[in-house]
C-alpha positions in Angstrom: 115.0 122.4 95.5 116.0 120.5 92.4 116.8 123.7 90.4 120.4 123.8 89.2 121.2 120.6 91.2 122.8 117.3 90.2 120.4 114.4 90.2 121.1 110.7 89.7 118.5 108.1 88.9 119.3 104.4 89.3 117.6 102.1 86.8 117.1 105.3 84.8 116.5 103.6 81.4 113.3 101.9 82.7 109.7 103.1 82.3 109.9 105.5 85.2 113.2 107.1 84.1 111.9 107.7 80.5 109.2 109.9 82.1 111.1 111.4 85.0 114.0 112.6 83.0 112.2 114.8 80.4 109.6 116.1 83.0 112.4 117.0 85.5 114.5 118.7 82.8 111.6 120.9 81.8 110.3 121.8 85.2 113.5 122.2 87.2 116.4 122.6 84.7 118.9 120.7 86.8 122.6 121.3 86.3 123.1 117.6 85.6 120.9 114.5 85.4 122.7 111.2 85.5 121.1 107.9 84.3 122.8 105.1 86.1 122.0 101.6 84.8 123.6 98.4 83.6 122.1 97.9 80.1 124.3 99.7 77.5 121.8 99.1 74.7 119.0 100.8 76.6 121.3 103.7 77.4 122.3 104.0 73.8 118.6 104.1 72.7 117.7 106.6 75.4 120.7 108.8 74.7 119.4 109.4 71.2 116.3 111.1 72.7 118.4 113.6 74.6 121.2 114.2 72.0 122.6 117.7 72.3 121.4 118.2 75.9 124.6 118.5 77.9 122.7 118.2 81.2 121.9 114.5 80.5 124.7 112.0 81.3 124.9 108.2 81.2 126.8 106.0 83.6 127.1 102.3 83.1 126.8 100.5 86.5 125.0 98.1 88.7 123.5 98.8 92.2 125.1 95.5 93.2 128.5 97.2 92.5 129.3 99.2 95.6 132.5 100.8 94.3 130.9 101.8 91.0 128.1 103.6 93.0 130.7 105.5 95.0 132.3 106.8 91.7 128.9 107.6 90.2 127.7 109.6 93.2 130.6 112.1 93.2 129.0 115.6 93.6 125.4 114.3 93.4 122.8 116.2 95.3 119.7 114.1 94.9 119.1 110.4 94.1 116.0 108.6 92.8 116.3 104.8 93.3 114.3 103.1 90.5 116.6 100.1 89.9 114.9 96.8 90.7 114.2 93.2 89.6 110.5 93.6 89.5 108.7 90.9 87.4 107.0 88.7 89.9 107.5 85.3 88.2 111.1 86.2 87.3 111.8 86.9 91.0 110.1 83.6 92.0 112.3 81.5 89.8 115.5 83.6 90.3 115.4 84.4 94.0 119.1 84.9 94.6 119.3 87.5 91.8 116.3 89.3 93.1 117.7 89.6 96.6 121.1 90.8 95.2 119.5 93.7 93.3 116.6 94.7 95.5 118.1 94.2 99.0 121.9 94.2 98.6 121.6 97.0 96.0 119.6 99.1 98.5 122.2 98.6 101.2 125.0 99.6 98.8 123.2 102.7 97.7 122.4 103.8 101.3 126.0 103.5 102.4 127.3 105.3 99.3 124.8 108.1 99.6 125.7 108.7 103.2 129.5 108.6 102.6 129.2 110.9 99.5 127.0 113.3 101.4 124.0 113.1 99.0 121.3 115.5 100.4 118.1 113.4 99.8 117.2 110.0 98.4 113.7 108.9 97.3 113.3 105.2 96.6 110.5 103.7 94.5 108.4 101.0 96.2 105.4 99.0 95.2 102.0 97.9 96.4 103.4 94.4 96.5 105.6 95.5 99.5 102.6 95.7 101.8 101.8 92.3 103.4 103.9 90.6 100.6 103.2 87.1 99.4 105.8 86.9 96.7 109.6 87.3 96.7 109.6 90.6 94.8 107.2 92.1 97.4 109.3 90.7 100.3 112.5 92.2 98.9 110.9 95.5 98.3 109.5 95.5 101.9 113.0 94.8 103.1 114.3 97.6 101.0 111.7 100.0 102.3 112.8 99.2 105.9 116.4 99.7 104.9 115.7 103.2 103.5 113.7 104.2 106.5 116.4 103.0 108.9 119.0 104.7 106.7 118.1 108.0 108.3 119.5 106.8 111.6 122.5 105.3 109.9 123.3 108.8 108.5 123.9 110.0 112.1 125.1 113.6 111.9 125.3 113.7 108.1 122.6 115.6 106.1 121.6 112.6 104.0 117.9 111.8 104.3 115.9 108.9 102.8 112.2 108.4 102.0 110.1 106.0 100.0 107.2 106.4 97.5 104.8 103.6 97.0 102.2 103.1 94.2 100.5 100.4 92.2 100.3 99.2 88.6 101.8 101.7 86.2 99.5 102.1 83.2 101.2 101.2 79.9 104.7 100.4 81.3 106.7 97.6 79.8 105.5 94.2 81.0 102.3 95.5 82.5 98.8 94.3 81.7 97.6 96.9 79.2 100.3 96.4 76.6 100.0 92.6 77.2 96.3 92.7 76.4 97.0 94.9 73.3 99.3 92.3 71.9 96.6 89.6 72.4 93.8 91.8 71.0 94.0 90.7 67.4 93.7 87.0 68.4 90.3 87.7 69.9 91.0 86.0 73.2 92.3 87.7 76.4 93.7 85.5 79.2 92.5 86.7 82.6 93.9 85.2 85.8 90.7 85.7 87.9 87.6 87.6 87.2 87.5 89.0 90.8 91.0 90.5 90.6 91.5 94.2 91.1 94.5 96.5 90.6 95.5 100.1 91.5 96.0 102.3 88.4 98.6 105.1 88.1 100.2 107.0 85.3 103.9 107.5 85.1 103.3 111.3 85.3 101.5 110.8 88.6 104.4 108.7 89.8 106.9 111.5 88.9 104.7 114.1 90.7 104.8 112.0 93.9 108.6 111.8 93.8 108.9 115.5 93.4 106.5 116.0 96.3 108.6 113.6 98.5 111.8 115.6 97.8 110.0 118.8 98.9 108.2 117.4 101.9 110.4 114.8 103.4 112.1 115.0 106.8 113.4 111.4 106.4 111.7 108.0 106.9 108.3 108.7 105.4 106.6 106.3 103.0 104.4 108.3 100.6 101.3 106.5 99.2 99.5 108.1 96.2 95.7 108.1 96.2 94.9 106.5 92.9 91.9 104.6 91.4 91.3 100.9 91.2 90.0 98.8 88.4 88.7 95.2 87.9 90.9 93.1 85.6 87.9 92.1 83.5 87.0 95.8 83.0 90.6 96.4 81.9 90.3 93.6 79.4 87.0 94.9 78.0 88.3 98.4 77.8 91.3 97.2 75.7 89.3 94.8 73.5 85.5 95.0 73.9 84.8 92.2 71.4 87.4 89.8 72.7 86.5 86.6 74.6 87.7 86.4 78.2 89.6 83.2 79.1 90.1 82.5 82.8 93.6 81.0 83.2 94.2 81.1 87.0 96.5 83.1 89.3 100.2 82.9 88.6 102.8 82.0 91.3 103.2 84.8 93.8 100.2 86.8 92.5 97.5 88.4 94.8 93.8 88.7 94.1 93.8 92.3 95.4 96.8 94.6 96.0 97.4 96.5 99.2 99.4 99.7 99.8 98.7 100.2 103.5 97.9 97.4 105.9 96.0 97.6 109.2 99.3 97.2 111.1 100.5 100.5 109.6 97.3 102.4 110.4 98.6 103.8 113.7 101.5 105.5 111.9 99.5 106.6 108.8 98.2 110.2 108.1 95.9 111.3 105.3 96.5 114.3 103.0 94.6 115.7 100.0 96.3 113.6 97.3 98.2 111.0 99.3 98.8 109.1 102.5 102.0 109.1 104.5 103.2 106.2 106.6 105.6 107.6 109.3 108.4 105.5 110.7 107.7 103.5 113.8 111.3 103.6 115.0 112.8 106.2 117.4 109.3 107.7 118.0 109.7 109.5 114.6 106.0 109.0 114.0 105.2 111.7 116.6 107.3 114.3 114.8 105.2 117.4 114.0 107.7 118.1 111.2 106.7 114.8 109.5 103.0 115.0 110.3 102.5 118.7 109.2 98.8 119.1 108.3 98.0 115.4 108.1 95.1 113.7 109.8 95.5 110.3 111.5 93.6 107.5 109.8 91.2 105.4 111.9 92.4 102.3 113.7 92.0 99.3 111.4 92.3 101.4 108.3 93.7 99.6 105.2 94.1 100.8 101.6 93.6 98.0 99.1 92.6 97.9 95.4 89.3 96.2 96.6 88.2 98.6 99.3 89.3 101.7 97.3 86.7 104.6 97.2 87.8 105.7 93.7 87.4 103.5 90.6 88.4 103.9 87.0 85.7 103.1 84.4 86.2 101.4 81.1 85.6 104.6 79.2 88.2 106.4 81.4 90.8 103.8 80.4 89.8 103.8 76.8 90.2 107.5 76.6 93.7 107.2 78.3 94.7 104.5 75.8 93.6 106.6 72.8 95.8 109.5 74.0 98.8 107.4 74.9 98.6 104.5 72.4 101.9 105.5 70.7 104.0 105.1 73.8 102.3 102.2 75.6 104.7 99.4 76.1 107.6 101.3 74.5 109.1 102.6 77.7 
């Protein structure tokens, strides 16, 4: 599907974009891959990695800027929406800015993609969008709803929208593993709560889920990757076995355990070998055989949280992953 196509990724200079771009270039050889973002310095740094590849283009712009999106989306076939204000405390203290990017930006992109006749759009979501308690999660839940409803806004146009949702991306900028690595030499690791658990996913797994969504989607689905959980103390011990653990308390807007599918979504959720799929409740789309395919409905009352997960990552698993990926952790 993506072969010889034009793809645009919003927020493409972030952690996800740094993995999505080279993997997609290698596997699908698109005609053009456009990185759309607002930070010129990040674009300049990223451009050096793809120097000499005419397929990779860079476009300065903000998802808040509707007119700029219309210009950027000329002749684009597929869009990955990765742009977001995502740091939880930053969103709590700058709520207006978070809403402008995560909600208004989603609305702008939906309108522009429909009008420019983009074929398919996959938006990146987060575990924090399920039963949110912080502003970041609330804005991402709103964005998820917008992208699902965008399929009915498209009317007779071909444009289709879906969402992928996953948890803590291992080694990404601002995440817990690079943070602990910076504290390792000091011999003390600050841990918010020793009971805390988190989902763990690699960037490569995230890219695979986006690819799958493009191939599988009819429009309106939320794809949830099956991934392992890990206790925060085990993460700390894997990073620095000899370090002292200091309990510092949960930060504003932080959950003890993350959730990707709530009980309320169970009646619309189907299970597959490597993921779950939440089908849209509106317009009776959840009964569509084209969307269900070979999925099996989960039981009533089902929820998918980092605490009730059936698969757990061990300290040795994480240590092995850190050893292999230590050069790029925290750099993208």
